[in-house]
N, CA, C and O atoms as a GROMACS GRO file, in nm:
protein
  360
    1MET      N    1   1.362   0.115  -1.518
    1MET     CA    2   1.269   0.108  -1.407
    1MET      C    3   1.161   0.006  -1.440
    1MET      O    4   1.102   0.010  -1.548
    2ASN      N    5   1.136  -0.083  -1.349
    2ASN     CA    6   1.038  -0.189  -1.368
    2ASN      C    7   0.904  -0.145  -1.308
    2ASN      O    8   0.887  -0.148  -1.186
    3VAL      N    9   0.810  -0.104  -1.394
    3VAL     CA   10   0.680  -0.057  -1.348
    3VAL      C   11   0.577  -0.165  -1.375
    3VAL      O   12   0.561  -0.210  -1.488
    4ARG      N   13   0.508  -0.206  -1.270
    4ARG     CA   14   0.405  -0.309  -1.285
    4ARG      C   15   0.274  -0.244  -1.326
    4ARG      O   16   0.240  -0.135  -1.280
    5ARG      N   17   0.201  -0.311  -1.413
    5ARG     CA   18   0.071  -0.260  -1.455
    5ARG      C   19  -0.034  -0.297  -1.352
    5ARG      O   20  -0.026  -0.401  -1.287
    6SER      N   21  -0.131  -0.211  -1.337
    6SER     CA   22  -0.242  -0.239  -1.246
    6SER      C   23  -0.336  -0.340  -1.310
    6SER      O   24  -0.331  -0.362  -1.431
    7ARG      N   25  -0.419  -0.401  -1.230
    7ARG     CA   26  -0.515  -0.498  -1.281
    7ARG      C   27  -0.608  -0.432  -1.383
    7ARG      O   28  -0.639  -0.491  -1.486
    8ILE      N   29  -0.653  -0.311  -1.354
    8ILE     CA   30  -0.742  -0.240  -1.446
    8ILE      C   31  -0.672  -0.218  -1.579
    8ILE      O   32  -0.732  -0.235  -1.685
    9SER      N   33  -0.546  -0.182  -1.573
    9SER     CA   34  -0.469  -0.158  -1.695
    9SER      C   35  -0.455  -0.287  -1.777
    9SER      O   36  -0.469  -0.283  -1.900
   10ILE      N   37  -0.429  -0.397  -1.713
   10ILE     CA   38  -0.416  -0.525  -1.782
   10ILE      C   39  -0.549  -0.566  -1.844
   10ILE      O   40  -0.553  -0.608  -1.960
   11LEU      N   41  -0.657  -0.554  -1.769
   11LEU     CA   42  -0.789  -0.591  -1.821
   11LEU      C   43  -0.826  -0.502  -1.940
   11LEU      O   44  -0.879  -0.551  -2.039
   12ALA      N   45  -0.798  -0.373  -1.929
   12ALA     CA   46  -0.827  -0.281  -2.039
   12ALA      C   47  -0.742  -0.316  -2.161
   12ALA      O   48  -0.791  -0.311  -2.274
   13ASP      N   49  -0.615  -0.351  -2.140
   13ASP     CA   50  -0.529  -0.391  -2.251
   13ASP      C   51  -0.584  -0.513  -2.323
   13ASP      O   52  -0.586  -0.518  -2.446
   14ILE      N   53  -0.629  -0.612  -2.247
   14ILE     CA   54  -0.686  -0.733  -2.307
   14ILE      C   55  -0.812  -0.698  -2.386
   14ILE      O   56  -0.830  -0.744  -2.499
   15LEU      N   57  -0.898  -0.618  -2.326
   15LEU     CA   58  -1.022  -0.580  -2.394
   15LEU      C   59  -0.994  -0.503  -2.522
   15LEU      O   60  -1.061  -0.524  -2.624
   16LYS      N   61  -0.897  -0.413  -2.519
   16LYS     CA   62  -0.860  -0.337  -2.639
   16LYS      C   63  -0.807  -0.429  -2.747
   16LYS      O   64  -0.836  -0.409  -2.865
   17LEU      N   65  -0.729  -0.530  -2.709
   17LEU     CA   66  -0.679  -0.628  -2.806
   17LEU      C   67  -0.793  -0.706  -2.870
   17LEU      O   68  -0.797  -0.725  -2.992
   18VAL      N   69  -0.885  -0.750  -2.787
   18VAL     CA   70  -0.999  -0.828  -2.838
   18VAL      C   71  -1.082  -0.742  -2.932
   18VAL      O   72  -1.125  -0.788  -3.037
   19ARG      N   73  -1.105  -0.618  -2.894
   19ARG     CA   74  -1.183  -0.528  -2.978
   19ARG      C   75  -1.112  -0.501  -3.111
   19ARG      O   76  -1.174  -0.505  -3.217
   20ALA      N   77  -0.984  -0.474  -3.105
   20ALA     CA   78  -0.907  -0.438  -3.226
   20ALA      C   79  -0.892  -0.555  -3.323
   20ALA      O   80  -0.882  -0.534  -3.444
   21ASN      N   81  -0.890  -0.676  -3.270
   21ASN     CA   82  -0.864  -0.793  -3.353
   21ASN      C   83  -0.988  -0.875  -3.384
   21ASN      O   84  -0.978  -0.978  -3.452
   22GLY      N   85  -1.103  -0.834  -3.336
   22GLY     CA   86  -1.223  -0.915  -3.356
   22GLY      C   87  -1.212  -1.042  -3.275
   22GLY      O   88  -1.179  -1.038  -3.157
   23ASP      N   89  -1.238  -1.153  -3.337
   23ASP     CA   90  -1.222  -1.282  -3.269
   23ASP      C   91  -1.072  -1.311  -3.259
   23ASP      O   92  -1.003  -1.320  -3.360
   24ILE      N   93  -1.024  -1.324  -3.137
   24ILE     CA   94  -0.880  -1.342  -3.116
   24ILE      C   95  -0.852  -1.468  -3.034
   24ILE      O   96  -0.923  -1.498  -2.939
   25LYS      N   97  -0.749  -1.540  -3.074
   25LYS     CA   98  -0.709  -1.662  -3.005
   25LYS      C   99  -0.633  -1.626  -2.877
   25LYS      O  100  -0.572  -1.520  -2.867
   26PRO      N  101  -0.637  -1.716  -2.779
   26PRO     CA  102  -0.569  -1.689  -2.652
   26PRO      C  103  -0.418  -1.670  -2.669
   26PRO      O  104  -0.358  -1.589  -2.598
   27THR      N  105  -0.357  -1.742  -2.761
   27THR     CA  106  -0.212  -1.727  -2.782
   27THR      C  107  -0.177  -1.586  -2.824
   27THR      O  108  -0.076  -1.531  -2.780
   28HIS      N  109  -0.260  -1.525  -2.908
   28HIS     CA  110  -0.235  -1.388  -2.952
   28HIS      C  111  -0.249  -1.291  -2.836
   28HIS      O  112  -0.173  -1.195  -2.825
   29ILE      N  113  -0.346  -1.316  -2.750
   29ILE     CA  114  -0.362  -1.232  -2.631
   29ILE      C  115  -0.239  -1.245  -2.542
   29ILE      O  116  -0.187  -1.145  -2.491
   30LEU      N  117  -0.193  -1.367  -2.524
   30LEU     CA  118  -0.076  -1.395  -2.440
   30LEU      C  119   0.043  -1.310  -2.482
   30LEU      O  120   0.106  -1.244  -2.399
   31TYR      N  121   0.074  -1.312  -2.611
   31TYR     CA  122   0.192  -1.240  -2.660
   31TYR      C  123   0.169  -1.090  -2.668
   31TYR      O  124   0.255  -1.012  -2.626
   32LYS      N  125   0.055  -1.048  -2.721
   32LYS     CA  126   0.032  -0.905  -2.742
   32LYS      C  127   0.010  -0.830  -2.611
   32LYS      O  128   0.042  -0.711  -2.602
   33ALA      N  129  -0.043  -0.897  -2.510
   33ALA     CA  130  -0.065  -0.832  -2.380
   33ALA      C  131   0.055  -0.852  -2.287
   33ALA      O  132   0.058  -0.799  -2.176
   34ASN      N  133   0.155  -0.929  -2.333
   34ASN     CA  134   0.277  -0.953  -2.257
   34ASN      C  135   0.246  -1.010  -2.118
   34ASN      O  136   0.286  -0.956  -2.016
   35LEU      N  137   0.175  -1.123  -2.119
   35LEU     CA  138   0.136  -1.189  -1.994
   35LEU      C  139   0.188  -1.331  -1.991
   35LEU      O  140   0.210  -1.392  -2.096
   36SER      N  141   0.207  -1.384  -1.871
   36SER     CA  142   0.237  -1.526  -1.857
   36SER      C  143   0.106  -1.603  -1.878
   36SER      O  144  -0.002  -1.547  -1.868
   37HIS      N  145   0.118  -1.730  -1.907
   37HIS     CA  146  -0.001  -1.811  -1.933
   37HIS      C  147  -0.095  -1.816  -1.811
   37HIS      O  148  -0.216  -1.796  -1.827
   38PRO      N  149  -0.043  -1.841  -1.690
   38PRO     CA  150  -0.134  -1.844  -1.574
   38PRO      C  151  -0.205  -1.709  -1.550
   38PRO      O  152  -0.324  -1.707  -1.518
   39ARG      N  153  -0.132  -1.598  -1.566
   39ARG     CA  154  -0.194  -1.466  -1.546
   39ARG      C  155  -0.298  -1.440  -1.654
   39ARG      O  156  -0.405  -1.385  -1.625
   40MET      N  157  -0.268  -1.478  -1.778
   40MET     CA  158  -0.364  -1.457  -1.886
   40MET      C  159  -0.493  -1.534  -1.857
   40MET      O  160  -0.602  -1.480  -1.871
   41LYS      N  161  -0.479  -1.661  -1.817
   41LYS     CA  162  -0.597  -1.743  -1.789
   41LYS      C  163  -0.681  -1.682  -1.677
   41LYS      O  164  -0.804  -1.682  -1.683
   42LYS      N  165  -0.613  -1.631  -1.574
   42LYS     CA  166  -0.683  -1.569  -1.461
   42LYS      C  167  -0.762  -1.446  -1.506
   42LYS      O  168  -0.877  -1.429  -1.468
   43HIS      N  169  -0.699  -1.362  -1.587
   43HIS     CA  170  -0.765  -1.240  -1.633
   43HIS      C  171  -0.877  -1.272  -1.732
   43HIS      O  172  -0.982  -1.208  -1.728
   44LEU      N  173  -0.857  -1.369  -1.820
   44LEU     CA  174  -0.963  -1.406  -1.913
   44LEU      C  175  -1.084  -1.462  -1.838
   44LEU      O  176  -1.198  -1.432  -1.871
   45ALA      N  177  -1.058  -1.544  -1.736
   45ALA     CA  178  -1.167  -1.598  -1.656
   45ALA      C  179  -1.247  -1.487  -1.589
   45ALA      O  180  -1.370  -1.492  -1.584
   46LEU      N  181  -1.177  -1.387  -1.538
   46LEU     CA  182  -1.243  -1.272  -1.474
   46LEU      C  183  -1.328  -1.196  -1.576
   46LEU      O  184  -1.441  -1.156  -1.546
   47LEU      N  185  -1.274  -1.175  -1.696
   47LEU     CA  186  -1.348  -1.103  -1.800
   47LEU      C  187  -1.470  -1.182  -1.850
   47LEU      O  188  -1.574  -1.124  -1.880
   48ILE      N  189  -1.455  -1.312  -1.858
   48ILE     CA  190  -1.568  -1.396  -1.900
   48ILE      C  191  -1.676  -1.397  -1.792
   48ILE      O  192  -1.794  -1.382  -1.822
   49GLU      N  193  -1.635  -1.415  -1.668
   49GLU     CA  194  -1.730  -1.418  -1.557
   49GLU      C  195  -1.806  -1.286  -1.546
   49GLU      O  196  -1.925  -1.285  -1.515
   50GLY      N  197  -1.736  -1.175  -1.570
   50GLY     CA  198  -1.800  -1.043  -1.564
   50GLY      C  199  -1.876  -1.007  -1.689
   50GLY      O  200  -1.934  -0.899  -1.698
   51GLU      N  201  -1.876  -1.095  -1.787
   51GLU     CA  202  -1.945  -1.078  -1.916
   51GLU      C  203  -1.891  -0.960  -1.996
   51GLU      O  204  -1.966  -0.891  -2.065
   52PHE      N  205  -1.758  -0.937  -1.986
   52PHE     CA  206  -1.692  -0.834  -2.066
   52PHE      C  207  -1.648  -0.891  -2.201
   52PHE      O  208  -1.639  -0.819  -2.300
   53ILE      N  209  -1.622  -1.022  -2.203
   53ILE     CA  210  -1.590  -1.093  -2.328
   53ILE      C  211  -1.666  -1.225  -2.329
   53ILE      O  212  -1.712  -1.273  -2.226
   54ARG      N  213  -1.678  -1.281  -2.448
   54ARG     CA  214  -1.738  -1.414  -2.464
   54ARG      C  215  -1.634  -1.510  -2.520
   54ARG      O  216  -1.553  -1.472  -2.605
   55GLU      N  217  -1.636  -1.631  -2.471
   55GLU     CA  218  -1.551  -1.736  -2.524
   55GLU      C  219  -1.631  -1.812  -2.628
   55GLU      O  220  -1.740  -1.861  -2.600
   56ILE      N  221  -1.577  -1.822  -2.748
   56ILE     CA  222  -1.645  -1.890  -2.857
   56ILE      C  223  -1.563  -2.013  -2.894
   56ILE      O  224  -1.447  -2.003  -2.933
   57LYS      N  225  -1.628  -2.129  -2.879
   57LYS     CA  226  -1.558  -2.255  -2.906
   57LYS      C  227  -1.600  -2.309  -3.042
   57LYS      O  228  -1.718  -2.317  -3.073
   58GLY      N  229  -1.502  -2.344  -3.121
   58GLY     CA  230  -1.522  -2.404  -3.252
   58GLY      C  231  -1.399  -2.488  -3.279
   58GLY      O  232  -1.356  -2.565  -3.194
   59ASN      N  233  -1.343  -2.474  -3.397
   59ASN     CA  234  -1.216  -2.542  -3.425
   59ASN      C  235  -1.107  -2.491  -3.331
   59ASN      O  236  -1.020  -2.566  -3.289
   60HIS      N  237  -1.114  -2.361  -3.300
   60HIS     CA  238  -1.022  -2.297  -3.207
   60HIS      C  239  -1.105  -2.213  -3.110
   60HIS      O  240  -1.213  -2.165  -3.145
   61VAL      N  241  -1.055  -2.197  -2.990
   61VAL     CA  242  -1.121  -2.108  -2.894
   61VAL      C  243  -1.079  -1.966  -2.929
   61VAL      O  244  -0.961  -1.936  -2.945
   62VAL      N  245  -1.178  -1.878  -2.940
   62VAL     CA  246  -1.152  -1.736  -2.963
   62VAL      C  247  -1.236  -1.654  -2.866
   62VAL      O  248  -1.333  -1.704  -2.807
   63TYR      N  249  -1.197  -1.529  -2.850
   63TYR     CA  250  -1.268  -1.440  -2.759
   63TYR      C  251  -1.322  -1.321  -2.836
   63TYR      O  252  -1.260  -1.273  -2.930
   64ARG      N  253  -1.439  -1.275  -2.794
   64ARG     CA  254  -1.507  -1.161  -2.859
   64ARG      C  255  -1.556  -1.067  -2.749
   64ARG      O  256  -1.609  -1.111  -2.647
   65ILE      N  257  -1.538  -0.939  -2.771
   65ILE     CA  258  -1.580  -0.838  -2.673
   65ILE      C  259  -1.732  -0.824  -2.675
   65ILE      O  260  -1.796  -0.842  -2.778
   66THR      N  261  -1.788  -0.792  -2.560
   66THR     CA  262  -1.932  -0.769  -2.547
   66THR      C  263  -1.957  -0.618  -2.534
   66THR      O  264  -1.863  -0.539  -2.526
   67GLU      N  265  -2.082  -0.580  -2.533
   67GLU     CA  266  -2.118  -0.440  -2.514
   67GLU      C  267  -2.068  -0.389  -2.379
   67GLU      O  268  -2.022  -0.275  -2.367
   68LYS      N  269  -2.078  -0.473  -2.280
   68LYS     CA  270  -2.030  -0.437  -2.146
   68LYS      C  271  -1.880  -0.412  -2.148
   68LYS      O  272  -1.830  -0.322  -2.080
   69GLY      N  273  -1.806  -0.492  -2.224
   69GLY     CA  274  -1.662  -0.473  -2.239
   69GLY      C  275  -1.630  -0.341  -2.307
   69GLY      O  276  -1.536  -0.272  -2.269
   70GLU      N  277  -1.709  -0.306  -2.408
   70GLU     CA  278  -1.692  -0.177  -2.477
   70GLU      C  279  -1.712  -0.061  -2.380
   70GLU      O  280  -1.636   0.036  -2.382
   71LYS      N  281  -1.814  -0.072  -2.295
   71LYS     CA  282  -1.841   0.033  -2.197
   71LYS      C  283  -1.727   0.044  -2.097
   71LYS      O  284  -1.690   0.154  -2.056
   72PHE      N  285  -1.670  -0.069  -2.058
   72PHE     CA  286  -1.558  -0.069  -1.964
   72PHE      C  287  -1.440   0.007  -2.023
   72PHE      O  288  -1.378   0.088  -1.954
   73ILE      N  289  -1.407  -0.019  -2.149
   73ILE     CA  290  -1.297   0.052  -2.215
   73ILE      C  291  -1.324   0.202  -2.215
   73ILE      O  292  -1.234   0.282  -2.188
   74SER      N  293  -1.446   0.240  -2.245
   74SER     CA  294  -1.483   0.382  -2.247
   74SER      C  295  -1.461   0.447  -2.111
   74SER      O  296  -1.409   0.558  -2.103
   75GLU      N  297  -1.501   0.379  -2.006
   75GLU     CA  298  -1.486   0.433  -1.870
   75GLU      C  299  -1.338   0.437  -1.828
   75GLU      O  300  -1.296   0.530  -1.759
   76VAL      N  301  -1.261   0.338  -1.868
   76VAL     CA  302  -1.118   0.338  -1.836
   76VAL      C  303  -1.048   0.455  -1.903
   76VAL      O  304  -0.958   0.516  -1.845
   77LYS      N  305  -1.089   0.488  -2.025
   77LYS     CA  306  -1.030   0.603  -2.094
   77LYS      C  307  -1.054   0.731  -2.015
   77LYS      O  308  -0.966   0.817  -2.006
   78LYS      N  309  -1.173   0.744  -1.956
   78LYS     CA  310  -1.203   0.861  -1.873
   78LYS      C  311  -1.112   0.865  -1.750
   78LYS      O  312  -1.061   0.970  -1.712
   79ILE      N  313  -1.094   0.750  -1.689
   79ILE     CA  314  -1.008   0.741  -1.571
   79ILE      C  315  -0.864   0.774  -1.608
   79ILE      O  316  -0.795   0.843  -1.533
   80GLU      N  317  -0.817   0.726  -1.725
   80GLU     CA  318  -0.681   0.754  -1.769
   80GLU      C  319  -0.660   0.904  -1.793
   80GLU      O  320  -0.555   0.958  -1.759
   81LYS      N  321  -0.760   0.970  -1.851
   81LYS     CA  322  -0.750   1.116  -1.872
   81LYS      C  323  -0.738   1.189  -1.738
   81LYS      O  324  -0.655   1.278  -1.722
   82LEU      N  325  -0.822   1.150  -1.643
   82LEU     CA  326  -0.818   1.211  -1.510
   82LEU      C  327  -0.683   1.184  -1.443
   82LEU      O  328  -0.624   1.274  -1.383
   83SER      N  329  -0.636   1.062  -1.453
   83SER     CA  330  -0.508   1.024  -1.397
   83SER      C  331  -0.394   1.107  -1.456
   83SER      O  332  -0.308   1.156  -1.383
   84ASP      N  333  -0.394   1.122  -1.587
   84ASP     CA  334  -0.290   1.201  -1.654
   84ASP      C  335  -0.297   1.348  -1.614
   84ASP      O  336  -0.194   1.413  -1.598
   85ALA      N  337  -0.417   1.400  -1.599
   85ALA     CA  338  -0.435   1.540  -1.563
   85ALA      C  339  -0.376   1.573  -1.427
   85ALA      O  340  -0.326   1.683  -1.406
   86PHE      N  341  -0.383   1.477  -1.336
   86PHE     CA  342  -0.332   1.499  -1.201
   86PHE      C  343  -0.198   1.432  -1.174
   86PHE      O  344  -0.143   1.444  -1.065
   87GLY      N  345  -0.146   1.361  -1.275
   87GLY     CA  346  -0.017   1.296  -1.259
   87GLY      C  347  -0.015   1.180  -1.163
   87GLY      O  348   0.087   1.151  -1.101
   88VAL      N  349  -0.128   1.115  -1.150
   88VAL     CA  350  -0.139   1.001  -1.060
   88VAL      C  351  -0.155   0.874  -1.144
   88VAL      O  352  -0.253   0.861  -1.217
   89PRO      N  353  -0.060   0.780  -1.136
   89PRO     CA  354  -0.072   0.658  -1.217
   89PRO      C  355  -0.184   0.568  -1.167
   89PRO      O  356  -0.214   0.562  -1.047
   90ILE      N  357  -0.247   0.498  -1.262
   90ILE     CA  358  -0.352   0.403  -1.221
   90ILE      C  359  -0.298   0.262  -1.224
   90ILE      O  360  -0.371   0.168  -1.193
   0.00000   0.00000   0.00000
C-alpha cells in the first residue's frame, strides 16, 4: 500500500533529522528523509522562512535547528499521540 506522508509529517521528519545530526548537509536530508530534490528544497525553504531551521553557509551549506523548530517537534509529538489514540492518521 502506497501511503503518502502529510506535510506536517515531512516537516517533522526533516526537523528530527536536523536535530539528531546537528549541522546536516542538504544531501543527507535528501536521502534520510526520502525526498526528491525539488520537494526537499521546497520544504527547507518553508522551514527557513518560518525560522524553524537556520541555513549556515561556509565551505558547505548545512542546516541547524532553532528553538522554534524544537518546539514544533514537541507539539507534533503531542498531535501524533492524539492521532494514535483515536486511530486517525495525520
